[in-house]
C-alpha positions as CSV (number, residue, x, y, z in Angstrom):
1,M,-7.8,-34.3,7.4
2,S,-11.0,-33.8,9.4
3,S,-10.7,-31.8,12.6
4,G,-12.1,-33.2,15.8
5,G,-15.3,-31.3,15.2
6,D,-15.7,-32.8,11.8
7,Q,-15.2,-36.3,13.2
8,Q,-17.8,-35.6,15.9
9,S,-20.3,-34.4,13.3
10,Q,-19.6,-37.6,11.2
11,A,-20.1,-39.7,14.3
12,L,-23.5,-38.1,14.8
13,T,-24.8,-39.2,11.4
14,K,-25.3,-42.8,12.7
15,P,-28.8,-43.4,13.9
16,S,-29.4,-44.1,17.6
17,F,-33.0,-45.2,17.8
18,S,-33.9,-47.1,21.0
19,E,-35.8,-50.4,20.7
20,V,-39.0,-48.7,21.8
21,Q,-38.6,-46.0,19.1
22,A,-37.8,-48.6,16.4
23,S,-40.9,-50.6,17.4
24,A,-43.0,-47.4,17.0
25,L,-41.5,-46.9,13.6
26,V,-42.5,-50.3,12.4
27,E,-46.0,-49.7,13.6
28,S,-46.5,-46.2,12.3
29,V,-44.7,-46.6,8.9
30,F,-45.5,-50.2,8.0
31,G,-48.6,-50.9,10.0
32,L,-47.2,-54.0,11.8
33,K,-47.4,-54.7,15.5
34,V,-44.0,-55.7,17.0
35,S,-43.9,-58.6,19.5
36,K,-40.0,-58.6,19.9
37,I,-37.2,-56.5,18.6
38,Q,-33.4,-56.5,19.1
39,P,-30.5,-54.6,17.5
40,L,-28.3,-56.2,14.9
41,P,-24.6,-55.3,14.3
42,S,-24.1,-52.6,11.6
43,Y,-21.3,-50.4,10.3
44,D,-22.7,-46.9,10.1
45,D,-26.5,-47.5,9.8
46,Q,-28.8,-49.1,12.3
47,N,-30.5,-52.5,11.9
48,F,-33.1,-54.3,14.1
49,H,-34.3,-57.9,14.0
50,V,-38.1,-57.5,14.3
51,C,-40.7,-60.2,15.1
52,I,-44.3,-59.4,14.3
53,A,-47.3,-60.1,16.4
54,R,-50.1,-61.7,14.4
55,T,-53.4,-59.8,14.3
56,K,-56.7,-60.2,12.4
57,V,-55.3,-57.9,9.8
58,T,-51.8,-59.5,9.5
59,T,-52.6,-63.2,9.4
60,D,-50.5,-63.9,6.4
61,G,-46.9,-63.0,5.5
62,P,-43.6,-63.4,7.2
63,N,-43.1,-63.2,11.0
64,E,-39.6,-61.8,11.0
65,Y,-38.1,-58.7,9.4
66,V,-35.1,-56.5,9.4
67,L,-35.7,-52.8,10.0
68,K,-33.0,-50.8,8.3
69,I,-32.5,-47.2,9.3
70,S,-30.0,-45.4,7.1
71,N,-27.6,-42.8,8.5
72,T,-28.3,-39.1,7.9
73,E,-25.7,-38.9,5.1
74,S,-27.0,-41.9,3.2
75,S,-30.6,-40.6,3.7
76,K,-29.7,-37.6,1.6
77,T,-29.4,-39.9,-1.5
78,P,-32.9,-41.4,-1.7
79,D,-32.5,-42.2,-5.4
80,L,-29.5,-44.4,-4.7
81,I,-31.3,-46.3,-1.9
82,E,-34.4,-46.7,-4.1
83,V,-32.3,-48.3,-6.9
84,Q,-30.5,-50.6,-4.4
85,T,-33.9,-51.7,-3.0
86,H,-35.2,-52.4,-6.5
87,I,-32.1,-54.4,-7.3
88,I,-32.8,-56.6,-4.2
89,M,-36.4,-57.2,-5.6
90,F,-35.0,-57.8,-9.1
91,L,-32.5,-60.4,-7.9
92,R,-35.1,-62.2,-5.8
93,A,-37.4,-62.4,-8.9
94,A,-34.4,-63.9,-10.8
95,G,-34.0,-66.6,-8.2
96,F,-31.3,-65.2,-5.9
97,P,-31.8,-65.7,-2.1
98,T,-32.3,-62.0,-1.3
99,A,-34.9,-60.5,1.0
100,S,-38.4,-59.4,0.1
101,V,-39.2,-55.8,0.6
102,C,-42.2,-54.8,2.8
103,R,-44.1,-51.8,1.5
104,T,-45.1,-48.9,3.7
105,K,-48.8,-48.1,4.6
106,G,-48.5,-45.6,1.7
107,D,-47.4,-48.4,-0.7
108,N,-43.8,-47.1,-1.0
109,I,-40.5,-49.1,-0.5
110,T,-38.9,-46.5,1.7
111,S,-40.0,-43.8,4.1
112,L,-38.2,-40.6,5.2
113,V,-38.7,-40.2,8.9
114,S,-37.8,-36.9,10.6
115,V,-36.8,-36.8,14.3
116,D,-36.6,-33.6,16.3
117,S,-33.7,-33.9,18.8
118,G,-34.3,-30.5,20.3
119,S,-31.3,-28.8,18.8
120,E,-32.0,-29.9,15.2
121,V,-34.3,-32.1,13.0
122,K,-32.6,-35.1,11.5
123,S,-34.1,-37.2,8.7
124,Y,-33.6,-41.0,8.2
125,L,-34.6,-43.3,5.4
126,V,-36.3,-46.4,6.7
127,R,-36.9,-49.8,5.0
128,L,-38.3,-53.1,6.2
129,L,-37.0,-56.3,4.6
130,T,-37.8,-59.9,5.4
131,Y,-35.4,-61.7,7.7
132,L,-33.4,-64.4,5.8
133,P,-32.7,-67.8,7.4
134,G,-29.2,-69.2,7.9
135,R,-25.9,-68.6,9.5
136,P,-23.1,-66.3,8.3
137,I,-20.4,-68.3,6.6
138,A,-18.0,-66.6,9.1
139,E,-19.3,-69.2,11.6
140,I,-18.3,-72.3,9.8
141,P,-15.1,-73.7,8.2
142,I,-15.4,-73.1,4.5
143,G,-14.2,-75.9,2.2
144,P,-13.2,-75.6,-1.5
145,Q,-16.7,-76.5,-2.8
146,L,-18.4,-73.7,-0.9
147,L,-15.7,-71.2,-1.9
148,Y,-16.3,-72.3,-5.6
149,E,-20.0,-71.7,-5.1
150,I,-19.5,-68.3,-3.6
151,G,-17.2,-67.3,-6.5
152,R,-19.9,-68.5,-8.9
153,L,-22.6,-66.6,-7.0
154,A,-20.6,-63.3,-7.1
155,A,-20.2,-63.6,-10.9
156,K,-23.8,-64.7,-11.5
157,L,-25.1,-61.7,-9.5
158,D,-23.1,-59.2,-11.5
159,K,-23.9,-60.9,-14.8
160,T,-27.7,-60.9,-14.0
161,L,-27.6,-57.2,-13.2
162,E,-26.6,-56.5,-16.8
163,K,-30.3,-56.9,-17.5
164,F,-31.4,-54.5,-14.7
165,H,-32.9,-51.2,-15.8
166,H,-34.2,-48.3,-13.7
167,P,-34.7,-44.6,-14.6
168,K,-32.4,-43.7,-11.7
169,L,-29.7,-46.2,-12.4
170,S,-27.1,-43.5,-12.9
171,S,-27.1,-43.0,-9.1
172,L,-24.9,-46.1,-8.9
173,H,-22.1,-44.0,-10.5
174,R,-20.9,-43.0,-7.1
175,E,-18.0,-40.6,-7.6
176,N,-15.4,-40.9,-4.8
177,F,-17.4,-43.5,-2.9
178,I,-14.8,-44.6,-0.4
179,W,-15.8,-48.3,-0.6
180,N,-15.5,-48.6,-4.4
181,L,-12.2,-50.2,-5.2
182,K,-11.4,-47.4,-7.6
183,S,-11.2,-45.1,-4.6
184,V,-8.1,-46.7,-3.0
185,P,-6.0,-43.5,-3.5
186,L,-8.5,-41.7,-1.2
187,L,-7.3,-43.8,1.7
188,E,-4.3,-41.5,2.0
189,K,-6.3,-39.0,4.1
190,Y,-7.2,-41.7,6.6
191,L,-3.7,-43.1,7.2
192,F,-3.2,-41.1,10.4
193,A,-5.5,-43.7,12.1
194,L,-2.8,-46.3,11.7
195,G,0.1,-44.4,13.4
196,Q,3.6,-45.1,12.2
197,N,4.3,-48.9,11.7
198,R,4.9,-51.6,9.1
199,N,1.2,-51.9,8.5
200,R,1.1,-48.3,7.3
201,E,4.2,-48.8,5.2
202,I,2.5,-51.7,3.4
203,V,-0.6,-49.7,2.8
204,E,1.4,-46.8,1.4
205,Q,3.1,-49.1,-1.0
206,V,-0.2,-50.7,-2.1
207,I,-1.7,-47.3,-2.7
208,Q,1.3,-46.3,-4.9
209,L,1.2,-49.5,-6.8
210,F,-2.6,-49.0,-7.3
211,K,-2.0,-45.6,-8.8
212,D,0.8,-46.8,-11.1
213,E,-0.8,-50.1,-12.2
214,V,-4.5,-50.2,-11.7
215,M,-5.6,-46.7,-12.4
216,T,-3.8,-46.9,-15.8
217,S,-5.6,-50.2,-16.6
218,L,-9.2,-49.3,-15.7
219,S,-10.2,-48.7,-19.4
220,H,-9.3,-52.4,-20.1
221,F,-11.5,-53.8,-17.4
222,R,-15.1,-54.8,-18.2
223,E,-17.6,-52.6,-16.3
224,C,-20.6,-53.9,-14.4
225,I,-22.7,-53.2,-11.3
226,N,-20.9,-54.6,-8.2
227,H,-22.5,-55.8,-5.0
228,G,-19.2,-54.6,-3.5
229,D,-19.5,-56.2,-0.1
230,L,-19.8,-60.0,-0.3
231,N,-18.1,-60.5,3.0
232,D,-18.4,-63.5,5.3
233,H,-21.1,-61.9,7.3
234,N,-23.2,-60.9,4.3
235,I,-23.6,-64.4,2.9
236,L,-25.8,-66.8,4.9
237,I,-25.8,-70.6,4.5
238,E,-27.9,-73.5,5.6
239,S,-26.8,-77.1,6.0
240,R,-28.5,-80.3,5.0
241,E,-27.4,-83.8,5.4
242,S,-26.0,-85.5,2.3
243,A,-26.7,-89.1,1.3
244,F,-23.4,-90.0,3.0
245,G,-24.4,-88.4,6.3
246,D,-22.1,-85.4,6.2
247,A,-23.2,-81.7,6.2
248,V,-23.6,-80.0,2.8
249,Y,-23.9,-76.3,2.8
250,Q,-25.8,-74.0,0.4
251,V,-26.2,-70.3,0.3
252,S,-29.6,-69.2,1.9
253,G,-29.2,-65.5,1.9
254,V,-27.3,-62.5,0.4
255,L,-27.4,-59.4,2.5
256,D,-26.4,-55.7,2.5
257,F,-26.6,-54.0,-0.9
258,D,-25.8,-50.6,0.6
259,D,-22.3,-50.6,-1.0
260,M,-23.5,-51.2,-4.5
261,S,-22.0,-49.1,-7.2
262,Y,-20.7,-49.3,-10.8
263,G,-17.4,-51.1,-10.9
264,Y,-15.8,-53.9,-12.8
265,Y,-16.1,-57.7,-12.8
266,V,-12.5,-58.1,-11.6
267,F,-13.4,-55.8,-8.6
268,E,-16.1,-58.2,-7.5
269,A,-13.8,-61.2,-7.8
270,A,-11.1,-59.5,-5.8
271,I,-13.5,-58.3,-3.1
272,T,-15.0,-61.8,-2.7
273,I,-11.5,-63.5,-2.5
274,M,-10.3,-61.0,0.1
275,Y,-13.3,-61.5,2.4
276,M,-13.3,-65.3,2.0
277,M,-9.6,-65.2,3.2
278,I,-10.5,-63.6,6.5
279,E,-11.5,-66.6,8.5
280,S,-9.6,-69.2,6.6
281,K,-6.8,-71.2,8.1
282,A,-5.1,-71.5,4.7
283,P,-5.9,-68.0,3.3
284,I,-3.6,-68.0,0.3
285,Q,-5.3,-71.2,-1.0
286,V,-8.7,-69.5,-1.0
287,G,-8.3,-67.3,-4.1
288,G,-8.0,-70.2,-6.6
289,H,-11.3,-71.8,-5.5
290,V,-13.2,-68.5,-5.6
291,L,-11.6,-67.6,-8.9
292,A,-12.6,-71.0,-10.4
293,G,-16.2,-70.5,-9.4
294,F,-16.2,-66.9,-10.7
295,E,-14.6,-67.8,-14.0
296,S,-17.2,-70.6,-14.6
297,V,-19.6,-67.7,-15.2
298,V,-17.4,-64.8,-16.2
299,P,-13.8,-65.8,-17.3
300,L,-11.4,-62.9,-16.6
301,T,-9.3,-61.4,-19.3
302,P,-5.4,-61.6,-19.0
303,V,-5.4,-57.9,-18.1
304,E,-8.0,-58.4,-15.4
305,R,-6.2,-61.5,-14.0
306,G,-2.9,-59.5,-13.9
307,A,-4.5,-57.0,-11.6
308,L,-6.2,-59.5,-9.3
309,F,-3.3,-59.8,-6.7
310,L,-3.0,-56.0,-6.3
311,L,-6.8,-55.6,-6.1
312,V,-7.1,-58.1,-3.3
313,C,-4.3,-56.3,-1.4
314,S,-6.1,-53.1,-2.1
315,R,-9.4,-54.3,-0.6
316,F,-7.5,-55.5,2.5
317,C,-6.1,-51.9,2.8
318,Q,-9.6,-50.3,2.4
319,S,-11.1,-52.5,5.0
320,L,-8.3,-52.3,7.5
321,V,-7.7,-48.5,7.2
322,L,-11.4,-47.6,7.3
323,A,-12.0,-49.9,10.3
324,A,-9.2,-48.2,12.2
325,Y,-10.6,-44.8,11.3
326,S,-14.2,-45.7,12.1
327,C,-13.1,-47.0,15.6
328,Q,-12.1,-43.5,16.4
329,L,-15.6,-42.3,15.4
330,Y,-17.6,-45.1,16.9
331,P,-15.5,-46.7,19.8
332,E,-18.6,-48.4,21.2
333,N,-18.8,-50.4,17.9
334,E,-15.2,-51.5,17.9
335,E,-15.9,-55.2,18.2
336,Y,-17.9,-55.2,15.0
337,L,-15.7,-52.8,13.1
338,M,-12.5,-54.7,13.8
339,I,-13.7,-58.1,12.6
340,T,-11.4,-57.9,9.6
341,A,-8.4,-56.6,11.5
342,K,-8.2,-59.7,13.7
343,T,-6.6,-61.7,10.8
344,G,-6.5,-59.1,8.0
345,W,-3.2,-57.5,8.7
346,K,-1.6,-60.9,9.0
347,H,-3.0,-62.1,5.7
348,L,-2.0,-58.8,3.9
349,Q,1.5,-59.1,5.2
350,Q,1.7,-62.8,4.2
351,M,0.6,-61.9,0.6
352,F,3.1,-59.0,0.5
353,D,6.0,-61.2,1.8
354,M,5.2,-64.0,-0.7
355,G,4.9,-61.6,-3.6
356,R,2.6,-61.4,-6.6
357,K,4.1,-64.2,-8.7
358,A,4.0,-66.8,-5.9
359,V,0.5,-66.1,-4.9
360,E,-0.8,-65.9,-8.5
361,E,0.8,-69.3,-9.2
362,I,-1.2,-70.9,-6.4
363,W,-4.4,-69.2,-7.4
364,F,-4.2,-69.8,-11.1
365,E,-3.0,-73.5,-10.8
366,T,-5.9,-74.2,-8.4
367,A,-8.4,-72.5,-10.7
368,K,-7.0,-74.5,-13.7
369,S,-7.4,-77.8,-11.8
370,Y,-11.2,-77.3,-11.9
371,E,-11.1,-77.4,-15.7
372,S,-9.8,-81.0,-15.6
373,G,-12.3,-81.8,-12.9
374,I,-9.6,-82.3,-10.2
375,S,-9.9,-79.5,-7.6
376,M,-6.9,-79.0,-5.4
């Protein structure tokens, strides 16, 4: 595993721009005058919410943007970030609620900015996207209908990307990318961050089951491009009042395409189910509603369905182990990094205690109830 020095160098890959520096970037790279700027939470990049001052030159266009500054490691893969950014544009053109991309003064969608820190020069890829309205679904109680819609959205997104073409598309084949579900066995080198306890024992069991059951089934899964991070902070919603006076929610934004990679339809379904479980008061019930929505667009095969329980457990393990590890690198970011851990360990243990058969029965019966028009 990494030595302390390696951990420190990894920690230094995260950008640390001040608000003044970030404002200067927006002006110099994109030609927009900033009236207000504030940092947004992020994992290992840096994001700012930017409000633009209107001038004679910029009388039209949005007032609010998100400045995205990629960490130094990600900035070494400009082809990947270019493809991800073109996907955001492609999905918006296809009717999805993704951001618009603001071009630089040189008419590019990204810009590589070099900063001399005295001891070395670091380079960061910078983008500016429109700020999307709405609240993260983490902030509201999610009912069955919204879970169904989110499952449907996940499947539609992956299905739509079958039509996406780009000369650098192969950059989405991200070998050993730690957040791709296929990389679950790589978690072994991060287990030290958990210490010795039942949580670690469960993770070790999940990794072994993954090697035995999932790795041997990959050739039977249908491949696609995955968003890979449809969590409850990356989906925004807005409410409107129904004819009956109650609040009806609809998705108003899909954020954060930085974890996109080639994967499988069943991976996206599992990742979405896991993240929708996080804030739920009845987490085990969640899977059936998300699955019903997903399968209304992309029905899973029997082999894919058979892997779903273990894949959801595996995503819990990825999120929980890497959060614990990242807290050692970025202790100042602990509150954001440990969002999943607040309930995640409890949900994973509950799934493990109930067992695959019992959980699948709940999920599949719930999903089946939608076929007859009676959702549970």
